[in-house]
C-alpha positions in Angstrom: -40.0 -1.1 48.8 -40.4 3.1 49.6 -44.4 2.1 50.3 -45.3 5.4 52.1 -42.1 7.4 51.5 -42.9 10.7 50.2 -40.2 12.9 49.6 -42.0 16.6 49.1 -43.6 15.4 53.0 -40.7 14.1 54.5 -38.6 17.4 52.8 -41.3 19.9 53.7 -39.0 21.6 55.6 -36.6 22.2 53.3 -33.1 20.3 52.4 -31.1 22.0 54.7 -30.4 20.4 58.3 -29.2 22.7 60.7 -29.0 22.6 64.1 -31.2 19.2 64.3 -33.4 20.8 62.1 -35.0 21.5 58.2 -35.0 24.2 56.8 -35.4 26.6 53.4 -32.3 27.1 52.0 -31.8 31.6 52.0 -30.0 31.6 48.3 -33.2 32.2 46.4 -32.6 29.5 44.0 -34.2 26.6 43.6 -32.7 22.8 42.4 -34.4 19.8 41.1 -33.9 16.4 42.3 -33.7 14.2 39.2 -35.3 10.5 38.6 -32.2 9.5 36.4 -34.4 6.6 34.6 -37.6 8.0 33.9 -36.2 12.4 34.1 -39.5 13.1 36.4 -38.2 15.9 39.2 -38.8 13.9 42.7 -37.7 17.2 44.9 -37.8 20.9 44.0 -36.0 22.8 47.1 -33.7 26.3 47.4 -30.3 25.6 47.9 -28.4 26.7 50.5 -26.5 30.5 50.3 -23.3 32.0 52.2 -26.2 32.5 55.1 -27.0 28.6 56.1 -23.3 27.9 55.8 -22.3 30.6 58.7 -25.5 29.4 60.3 -24.2 25.2 60.3 -20.8 26.5 61.2 -22.6 28.7 64.4 -24.0 25.9 65.7 -21.5 23.3 64.9 -19.2 25.2 66.7 -21.9 25.8 69.8 -22.0 22.1 69.7 -18.7 21.3 69.8 -17.2 21.8 73.6 -20.1 19.5 74.5 -19.7 16.3 72.1 -15.7 16.4 72.3 -15.9 16.6 76.1 -17.9 13.1 76.0 -16.6 10.5 76.8 -15.4 7.9 74.1 -17.9 5.0 76.0 -21.2 7.6 75.3 -20.5 9.0 71.8 -19.7 5.3 71.3 -22.9 4.6 72.8 -25.4 7.1 70.2 -23.5 5.6 67.6 -24.6 2.5 68.2 -28.2 3.6 68.4 -27.4 4.9 65.7 -26.3 2.5 63.6 -29.4 0.2 64.7 -31.6 3.4 63.8 -30.0 3.1 60.2 -30.8 -0.5 59.7 -34.1 0.4 61.2 -34.8 2.7 58.1 -32.8 0.6 55.2 -35.5 -0.1 53.2 -36.2 3.8 52.9 -32.5 4.9 52.5 -32.1 2.4 50.2 -35.6 3.1 48.0 -34.4 7.0 48.1 -31.1 6.5 47.1 -32.2 4.4 44.2 -34.2 7.2 43.1 -31.9 10.3 43.1 -29.0 8.0 41.6 -31.0 5.8 38.9 -28.6 2.6 40.9 -30.4 -0.9 40.6 -32.2 -1.6 44.5 -30.5 -4.5 44.8 -27.0 -2.4 44.5 -28.5 -0.1 47.4 -30.3 -3.0 48.9 -26.9 -5.3 49.3 -24.3 -2.6 49.2 -25.1 0.8 49.9 -27.2 0.5 53.2 -25.7 -2.4 54.8 -21.8 -1.0 54.1 -22.9 2.2 56.1 -25.0 0.8 58.6 -21.7 -1.7 59.1 -19.3 1.5 58.9 -21.1 3.5 61.2 -20.9 0.2 63.9 -16.9 0.3 63.1 -16.5 3.6 64.4 -18.8 3.4 67.2 -16.3 0.7 68.5 -13.1 2.9 67.5 -14.6 5.7 69.4 -13.2 3.5 71.9 -10.0 3.3 71.1 -9.3 7.2 71.0 -5.4 6.7 72.0 -2.3 8.7 72.6 1.2 7.2 74.3 2.3 5.5 77.6 4.5 8.2 79.9 8.0 8.2 79.9 11.3 10.1 81.5 12.6 11.0 78.4 14.1 14.2 79.7 15.7 14.2 83.1 12.9 14.1 85.8 10.6 15.2 83.5 7.1 13.2 81.8 5.8 13.2 78.3 3.2 12.1 77.0 0.6 12.6 73.9 -2.8 13.3 73.7 -4.7 12.9 70.5 -7.8 15.4 70.2 -10.3 16.3 68.8 -9.6 19.2 66.0 -12.8 20.8 65.9 -15.6 22.0 63.0 -14.7 19.8 60.6 -16.8 21.5 56.5 -16.8 18.0 54.1 -17.7 18.1 50.5 -19.3 14.6 49.2 -20.2 13.6 45.7 -23.0 12.5 43.9 -22.2 8.9 43.1 -22.6 7.5 46.2 -24.5 9.6 48.2 -25.2 7.8 51.7 -21.8 6.2 51.5 -19.5 8.8 51.0 -21.6 10.7 53.7 -21.1 8.1 55.9 -17.4 8.4 54.9 -17.3 11.9 56.4 -19.2 12.5 58.8 -18.6 9.3 60.8 -15.0 9.2 61.5 -15.5 12.7 62.5 -17.9 12.5 64.8 -16.7 9.4 66.4 -13.4 11.5 67.5 -15.2 14.1 69.0 -15.6 16.6 66.2 -18.8 18.7 64.7 -19.6 18.6 61.1 -21.1 20.7 58.1 -21.4 18.3 55.1 -22.4 19.5 51.9 -23.7 16.9 49.5 -23.4 16.9 45.8 -26.5 19.1 45.0 -28.1 16.7 43.3 -27.9 14.2 45.7 -29.3 15.4 49.1 -32.0 13.0 49.9 -29.8 10.3 51.6 -27.4 12.8 53.3 -30.4 14.3 55.4 -32.0 11.2 55.9 -28.6 10.3 57.9 -28.3 13.0 59.5 -32.2 13.2 60.9 -31.2 9.3 61.9 -28.0 10.7 63.8 -30.8 13.3 65.5 -33.2 10.1 66.8 -30.7 8.0 67.4 -29.8 11.1 70.9 -26.5 12.3 69.3 -26.9 16.3 70.3 -28.0 18.7 67.9 -25.4 21.2 65.8 -23.2 17.4 65.9 -24.4 17.1 62.2 -25.4 19.1 59.9 -25.9 19.3 55.7 -25.7 22.4 53.6 -27.5 21.5 50.7 -25.8 24.3 47.8 -24.0 24.9 44.8 -20.0 24.5 45.1 -18.9 27.8 44.2 -21.3 29.9 46.3 -22.3 27.5 49.3 -18.9 25.0 49.1 -16.1 27.0 48.5 -17.9 29.4 51.9 -17.4 26.3 53.8 -14.3 25.4 52.5 -13.2 28.5 53.4 -15.1 29.9 56.5 -12.9 30.6 59.5 -14.2 28.5 62.1 -13.8 25.6 59.7 -10.3 23.9 61.1 -10.5 21.0 58.2 -11.7 19.9 54.9 -11.6 16.5 53.9 -13.6 16.4 50.2 -14.4 13.5 48.0 -14.5 14.8 43.7 -13.0 15.3 40.7 -8.9 16.2 40.3 -9.9 19.5 39.1 -11.6 20.8 41.3 -9.8 18.9 44.8 -7.2 21.5 43.0 -9.4 24.5 43.9 -10.5 23.3 47.2 -6.7 22.5 47.7 -6.1 26.4 46.9 -9.2 28.0 49.2 -8.2 25.2 52.0 -4.7 26.1 52.4 -5.4 29.7 52.2 -6.6 29.3 56.2 -4.3 26.4 56.9 -6.5 23.8 57.0 -5.8 20.5 57.3 -6.7 18.5 54.2 -7.9 15.9 52.8 -8.4 14.9 49.5 -10.1 11.9 47.1 -9.8 12.6 44.3 -10.4 10.8 40.6 -9.4 7.5 39.6 -8.4 5.5 36.7 -7.7 1.5 37.9 -5.8 -0.7 36.0 -6.6 -4.5 35.8 -4.0 -6.4 35.3 -4.5 -10.0 33.4 -1.4 -11.6 33.1 -1.3 -15.3 31.3 -1.3 -17.2 33.6 -5.1 -16.2 35.0 -8.2 -17.7 35.5 -9.8 -16.1 32.2 -13.3 -16.6 33.4 -13.0 -14.7 36.7 -11.2 -12.7 34.6 -14.0 -12.3 32.6 -16.1 -11.5 35.5 -14.0 -9.5 37.1 -13.9 -7.2 34.7 -17.2 -6.9 33.7 -18.1 -6.6 37.6 -15.6 -4.0 38.4 -15.8 -1.6 35.3 -19.9 -1.6 35.2 -20.4 -0.9 39.0 -22.5 1.7 39.4 -23.0 1.9 35.8 -19.3 2.7 36.4 -19.7 5.8 37.7 -17.4 4.9 40.9 -13.6 6.3 41.2 -12.4 2.7 41.8 -14.0 1.2 38.7 -11.7 -0.9 36.2 -11.7 1.2 33.6 -8.2 0.3 32.1 -7.4 -3.3 31.4 -4.2 -4.2 30.0 -4.1 -8.3 29.0 -0.8 -10.1 28.3 -1.2 -11.7 24.9 -1.9 -14.8 25.1 -5.1 -13.8 26.5 -5.8 -10.8 25.1 -8.0 -12.1 22.0 -10.5 -14.7 23.9 -10.6 -11.6 26.9 -11.5 -9.2 24.6 -14.1 -11.8 23.2 -15.4 -12.8 26.1 -16.5 -9.6 28.0 -17.6 -8.4 24.7 -20.3 -12.1 25.3 -20.6 -11.0 29.2 -21.5 -7.7 28.4 -24.0 -8.1 25.7 -25.9 -10.1 28.8 -26.5 -6.6 30.9 -29.7 -6.2 32.0 -30.6 -2.6 31.7 -34.0 -1.2 33.0 -36.0 0.3 36.2 -34.1 0.6 38.7 -36.5 -0.2 41.2 -36.8 -4.2 39.5 -35.0 -6.2 41.2 -33.2 -8.1 38.1 -32.4 -4.6 36.9 -28.3 -5.0 36.5 -27.5 -2.0 35.2 -29.1 1.8 36.3 -28.7 4.6 33.8 -26.1 7.5 34.3 -26.3 10.0 36.7 -27.6 12.8 34.2 -28.8 13.4 30.7 -25.6 15.9 30.3 -23.1 12.5 32.5 -24.5 10.5 30.0 -23.6 12.7 26.9 -20.5 13.2 28.3 -19.2 9.7 28.1 -20.8 9.6 24.5 -18.3 12.4 22.9 -15.8 10.7 24.4 -16.8 7.5 22.9 -17.7 8.7 19.8 -13.9 10.4 19.6 -12.5 7.2 20.4 -13.8 5.8 16.8 -11.8 7.5 15.2 -8.3 5.8 16.7 -9.6 2.8 18.1 -12.6 -0.3 17.5 -15.8 -0.2 19.9 -17.0 -3.9 20.1 -19.3 -3.6 21.7 -21.9 -0.8 23.3 -21.4 2.7 22.7 -24.4 3.9 22.4 -27.7 4.9 23.8 -30.2 1.8 24.6 -33.4 1.7 22.4 -36.8 0.3 23.6 -38.8 2.3 26.8 -35.9 3.6 28.1 -35.6 6.3 26.2 -36.4 8.9 28.9 -33.4 7.7 31.1 -30.0 8.5 30.7 -29.3 4.8 29.8 -26.1 4.1 28.1 -24.9 0.6 26.8 -22.1 -0.9 28.7 -19.0 -0.8 26.1 -15.9 -2.3 25.4 -13.4 0.0 23.6 -9.6 -2.2 21.9 -6.9 -1.1 19.6 -6.9 2.7 21.8 -3.5 3.9 22.0 -1.8 4.2 26.0 -1.6 8.1 25.6 -4.9 8.3 23.8 -7.6 10.0 25.3 -10.0 7.4 26.3 -6.5 5.6 28.4 -5.6 8.8 30.3 -9.1 10.8 30.9 -11.5 9.4 34.3 -14.8 8.6 32.2 -16.8 8.4 34.9 -19.3 5.5 33.0 -19.8 1.7 32.0 -16.6 1.6 29.5 -14.0 -0.5 29.9 -10.7 0.2 27.4 -8.2 -3.0 26.7 -4.9 -2.7 26.0 -2.1 -6.3 25.4 0.8 -6.3 26.4 4.0 -8.8 26.4 6.1 -8.7 29.5 5.3 -8.5 33.7 7.7 -5.4 33.2 5.8 -4.2 30.5 1.9 -4.3 32.2 3.1 -2.7 35.3 4.8 0.0 33.3 1.1 0.9 31.5 -0.5 0.0 35.1 1.2 3.1 36.2 1.8 5.4 33.0 -1.5 7.0 34.7 -1.7 10.4 36.8 -3.9 8.5 38.9 -3.8 6.0 41.6 -6.3 5.3 43.6 -6.8 1.0 43.0 -5.5 -1.4 40.7 -6.2 -5.2 40.2 -3.9 -7.8 39.2 -4.7 -10.9 37.5 -2.6 -14.0 38.8 -2.3 -17.8 39.7 1.2 -17.1 40.3 2.7 -15.3 44.4 5.3 -13.8 42.6 3.6 -12.4 39.9 0.9 -11.2 42.9 3.8 -9.4 45.2 5.3 -7.9 42.9 2.2 -5.8 40.8 0.7 -5.0 45.1 4.4 -4.2 45.9 4.8 -1.7 42.2 1.4 -0.6 41.5 1.2 2.8 43.1 -2.1 2.9 43.8 -3.8 3.6 48.0 -5.6 -0.3 47.0 -4.0 -3.1 45.2 -6.6 -5.8 45.1 -5.7 -9.4 43.9 -8.1 -11.6 41.5 -11.0 -9.6 42.0 -12.1 -5.8 42.2 -14.2 -3.3 44.2 -14.7 -5.2 47.7 -14.7 -2.2 50.4 -14.6 -2.9 54.2 -14.7 -1.2 57.1 -11.5 -1.9 59.1 -8.9 -1.3 56.3 -8.4 2.1 54.8 -9.3 3.7 51.5 -7.3 6.3 49.9 -4.9 7.3 46.9 -1.3 8.3 45.6 -0.6 10.5 43.3 -3.5 12.9 41.6 -6.3 10.4 43.5 -5.6 12.3 46.4 -3.9 12.0 49.8 -6.0 10.8 53.5 -7.6 7.7 54.0 -11.4 7.0 54.4 -12.7 3.9 56.9 -10.1 2.4 59.3 -8.7 3.8 62.7 -6.1 5.2 59.6 -8.8 8.0 58.9 -10.1 8.0 62.4 -6.6 9.2 63.5 -6.7 11.9 60.7 -9.9 14.1 62.6 -7.5 14.6 65.4 -5.0 16.6 66.4 -1.8 15.5 68.8 -0.3 16.9 71.6 3.1 16.7 73.2 2.1 17.3 77.4 5.4 17.5 79.8 5.2 17.2 83.5 8.1 18.6 85.9 8.5 15.6 88.4 10.4 17.6 90.9 9.2 18.2 94.2 9.8 21.9 94.0 9.3 23.1 90.8 12.5 25.1 89.3 13.2 28.3 90.0 16.6 28.1 88.5 15.6 27.2 84.8 16.3 30.8 83.5 20.1 29.9 84.3 20.5 27.3 81.6 19.3 29.5 78.8 20.1 33.4 80.0 22.8 31.7 82.6 23.8 34.2 85.7 22.0 38.0 86.4 
């Protein structure tokens, strides 16, 4: 895997993809893509400046009339070819994703890349279902109907934890609906976003429909969000940065889509299958080294199962294999950077003053010292209002708390500012129905945690943002609704003004 794939050769033209071509940035500042498993630099490039953003928006604006004017069938056919190109390059995508993120190759191979191909195929089909409303006579001799139309140039900002999938979630519904897009990936993980745009060009999607600008958030990102020719902003990232994006976007009255932070509760009732819940908690909290806004971070366990749950989760966490991301037997890779590893470690260290670190809570030894590794960590005994319970950690850390009554368990699950995802573990249908109804989150799993599918929406409540990724709900967000009304009389009305102004 990755045989013959050389990053410096592949992106020799630069880390900006504008109008169908790679080019270098114009900021005068350089940045390095670092393999977090080794600390080695794998790619060095010049960051985008505001001139690059302007050029990308201009390319997208120039491509918009042709792409939005294509028939749904034409857009659909191009996107089906796009899915085929992605599938044919699956090994290269998986290699590049693991190289820049440090995620285990089995995660890239079995989850990230197939999910992206499936998402592309889904939106290729959705492109043919851009529907308005049927015509009808609502006002006398007038016929009305509703059109759904593309909105124009979309400016999107994607995070570093799932660079390929987040690029897909931003780009696909927008272009399927006939829009053009400028995407700013995280500057530390641009490789697969650039490859994604190149694959679109190979598939015959016209130049300028998909553009990539790789720059810092405070200049390229803010300039993109505030650009007067960008009509919609879609952002995935932290709630704090999302607030800044909203401030800039609303100043120019842009449509806004925010997928922000999460602090997903994992609620285990006393009738749950303990073994299933333990396995679900470990998998759900450690997915992508915990760098997932839907990851299980707060386990609330009803008192009769609490002690056994803590014991078994700790034991299972201790069997998780940390190692080289390209070793197929590796379960857990490094965090994205040493800075992120140190941030996670600092939160855990502060928690030692008020809670118990049951297992983990440290960097591993052995041959992993050069990477940003951190052992799977279980914390017990923290108070509900403590930092480790309330703050998004974004690392391989699970905190577990007991509860007594069902009312208490659901109340605790809702007791953070976030509402992106949650899960409930029970054999009881009533409990399951109640939990899915009363937990305030955009997704509530029952007896599972993490799976997502292209056909269903993903997005949050409360401080986790608004708007949906994936599904036809996402597709419709990238359209605008127009009311069209016809006067059906044989001779056009010439006396309409009398209705308003009277006789003159």
